TORMIDO-559065 format. One record per residue (C-alpha): x, y, z; residue number from 1. Coordinates in steps of 0.001 Angstrom, whole numbers, plus 500000, padded with zeros to 6 digits. Layout:
// residues N
<x = X; y = Y; z = Z; nr = NUM>
...
//
This chain:
// residues 125
<x = 500000; y = 500000; z = 500000; nr = 1>
<x = 501290; y = 503436; z = 499011; nr = 2>
<x = 502151; y = 505695; z = 501942; nr = 3>
<x = 502479; y = 509393; z = 501036; nr = 4>
<x = 505019; y = 511676; z = 502665; nr = 5>
<x = 503528; y = 513591; z = 505598; nr = 6>
<x = 504581; y = 517070; z = 506685; nr = 7>
<x = 503939; y = 517615; z = 510399; nr = 8>
<x = 503078; y = 521220; z = 511289; nr = 9>
<x = 502840; y = 521440; z = 515075; nr = 10>
<x = 504094; y = 524072; z = 517516; nr = 11>
<x = 504195; y = 521760; z = 520546; nr = 12>
<x = 507553; y = 519988; z = 520248; nr = 13>
<x = 506654; y = 516903; z = 522296; nr = 14>
<x = 503390; y = 516379; z = 520406; nr = 15>
<x = 505222; y = 516802; z = 517103; nr = 16>
<x = 507894; y = 514274; z = 517995; nr = 17>
<x = 505309; y = 511794; z = 519271; nr = 18>
<x = 503339; y = 512080; z = 516025; nr = 19>
<x = 506501; y = 511726; z = 513977; nr = 20>
<x = 507488; y = 508550; z = 515819; nr = 21>
<x = 504006; y = 507033; z = 515465; nr = 22>
<x = 503753; y = 507837; z = 511771; nr = 23>
<x = 507208; y = 506452; z = 511000; nr = 24>
<x = 506277; y = 503247; z = 512866; nr = 25>
<x = 503128; y = 503095; z = 510722; nr = 26>
<x = 505341; y = 503164; z = 507621; nr = 27>
<x = 504944; y = 506777; z = 506518; nr = 28>
<x = 507828; y = 508920; z = 505296; nr = 29>
<x = 507732; y = 512082; z = 507405; nr = 30>
<x = 509167; y = 515556; z = 506975; nr = 31>
<x = 509225; y = 518227; z = 509613; nr = 32>
<x = 508078; y = 518945; z = 512131; nr = 33>
<x = 507801; y = 522680; z = 511595; nr = 34>
<x = 506151; y = 525110; z = 514025; nr = 35>
<x = 505126; y = 528161; z = 511974; nr = 36>
<x = 502863; y = 528806; z = 509021; nr = 37>
<x = 505731; y = 530328; z = 507077; nr = 38>
<x = 507869; y = 527222; z = 507610; nr = 39>
<x = 504917; y = 525012; z = 506629; nr = 40>
<x = 504607; y = 526826; z = 503306; nr = 41>
<x = 508358; y = 526670; z = 502644; nr = 42>
<x = 508551; y = 522987; z = 503607; nr = 43>
<x = 505619; y = 522128; z = 501357; nr = 44>
<x = 507346; y = 523835; z = 498427; nr = 45>
<x = 510645; y = 522083; z = 499179; nr = 46>
<x = 509490; y = 518619; z = 500299; nr = 47>
<x = 506285; y = 518214; z = 498211; nr = 48>
<x = 504425; y = 516125; z = 500808; nr = 49>
<x = 501277; y = 514266; z = 499856; nr = 50>
<x = 499722; y = 515084; z = 503233; nr = 51>
<x = 500027; y = 518100; z = 505512; nr = 52>
<x = 499095; y = 517389; z = 509125; nr = 53>
<x = 498310; y = 520958; z = 510181; nr = 54>
<x = 497823; y = 522212; z = 513719; nr = 55>
<x = 495513; y = 525215; z = 513782; nr = 56>
<x = 497355; y = 527227; z = 516447; nr = 57>
<x = 500978; y = 527794; z = 515450; nr = 58>
<x = 503923; y = 529916; z = 516515; nr = 59>
<x = 504197; y = 533243; z = 514731; nr = 60>
<x = 501552; y = 535481; z = 513252; nr = 61>
<x = 500029; y = 533032; z = 510751; nr = 62>
<x = 497677; y = 530318; z = 511965; nr = 63>
<x = 497363; y = 526877; z = 510404; nr = 64>
<x = 494183; y = 527749; z = 508531; nr = 65>
<x = 495866; y = 530600; z = 506662; nr = 66>
<x = 498959; y = 528462; z = 506037; nr = 67>
<x = 496748; y = 525691; z = 504617; nr = 68>
<x = 494944; y = 528211; z = 502398; nr = 69>
<x = 498260; y = 529390; z = 500963; nr = 70>
<x = 499523; y = 525814; z = 500550; nr = 71>
<x = 496337; y = 524927; z = 498672; nr = 72>
<x = 497115; y = 527625; z = 496113; nr = 73>
<x = 500144; y = 525690; z = 494835; nr = 74>
<x = 499897; y = 522140; z = 496196; nr = 75>
<x = 497399; y = 519292; z = 495923; nr = 76>
<x = 498501; y = 517871; z = 499279; nr = 77>
<x = 495773; y = 516412; z = 501463; nr = 78>
<x = 495197; y = 518715; z = 504444; nr = 79>
<x = 494338; y = 517227; z = 507826; nr = 80>
<x = 493701; y = 519802; z = 510531; nr = 81>
<x = 494455; y = 518984; z = 514158; nr = 82>
<x = 493479; y = 521030; z = 517167; nr = 83>
<x = 493050; y = 520985; z = 520887; nr = 84>
<x = 490453; y = 523752; z = 520671; nr = 85>
<x = 486716; y = 523067; z = 520487; nr = 86>
<x = 485660; y = 526429; z = 519047; nr = 87>
<x = 482823; y = 526313; z = 516500; nr = 88>
<x = 483946; y = 529425; z = 514601; nr = 89>
<x = 487481; y = 528056; z = 514254; nr = 90>
<x = 486192; y = 524767; z = 512881; nr = 91>
<x = 483836; y = 526562; z = 510474; nr = 92>
<x = 486725; y = 528665; z = 509157; nr = 93>
<x = 488907; y = 525570; z = 508703; nr = 94>
<x = 486150; y = 523582; z = 506987; nr = 95>
<x = 485798; y = 526288; z = 504317; nr = 96>
<x = 489065; y = 524912; z = 502892; nr = 97>
<x = 487520; y = 521434; z = 502524; nr = 98>
<x = 490220; y = 519521; z = 504399; nr = 99>
<x = 490288; y = 515721; z = 504399; nr = 100>
<x = 489608; y = 515847; z = 508149; nr = 101>
<x = 489434; y = 517995; z = 511263; nr = 102>
<x = 490773; y = 515911; z = 514156; nr = 103>
<x = 490710; y = 516785; z = 517835; nr = 104>
<x = 493833; y = 516131; z = 519871; nr = 105>
<x = 495139; y = 513786; z = 520960; nr = 106>
<x = 495440; y = 512422; z = 517434; nr = 107>
<x = 496135; y = 508747; z = 516877; nr = 108>
<x = 498217; y = 507397; z = 513991; nr = 109>
<x = 495395; y = 504994; z = 513075; nr = 110>
<x = 492991; y = 507941; z = 512694; nr = 111>
<x = 495429; y = 509717; z = 510400; nr = 112>
<x = 495923; y = 506491; z = 508429; nr = 113>
<x = 492146; y = 506048; z = 508027; nr = 114>
<x = 491748; y = 509617; z = 506747; nr = 115>
<x = 494621; y = 509217; z = 504284; nr = 116>
<x = 493276; y = 505915; z = 502959; nr = 117>
<x = 489783; y = 507377; z = 502561; nr = 118>
<x = 491060; y = 510555; z = 500867; nr = 119>
<x = 493280; y = 508497; z = 498540; nr = 120>
<x = 490332; y = 506297; z = 497486; nr = 121>
<x = 488173; y = 509371; z = 496853; nr = 122>
<x = 490918; y = 510975; z = 494757; nr = 123>
<x = 491322; y = 507805; z = 492685; nr = 124>
<x = 487612; y = 507607; z = 491835; nr = 125>
//
């Protein structure tokens, strides 16, 4: 089974490293983690991931929703938002970008895998 490269965009270092470890164990090539929207955009241009695992709250002035919007202007990467916040307006803003998923933390590798498999099947049909 094909496993696309995943860019981890997460400002909490321990969460980022935990996700990276879990995804590598699940057989995914991983790039990052990066902690800012600017770095997410640059890494997507440089690394060309198939999936961007995007935290909504990031370091710096740009949030993950804006970073994902900019990434979508030049990349066909699958966007999966992650967040620890349960705010309706934040989710509504994120869902305008039509991400593959909006996952609440803590995020499990099997949940990410299920979203990727589903999004890949939908893209193939």
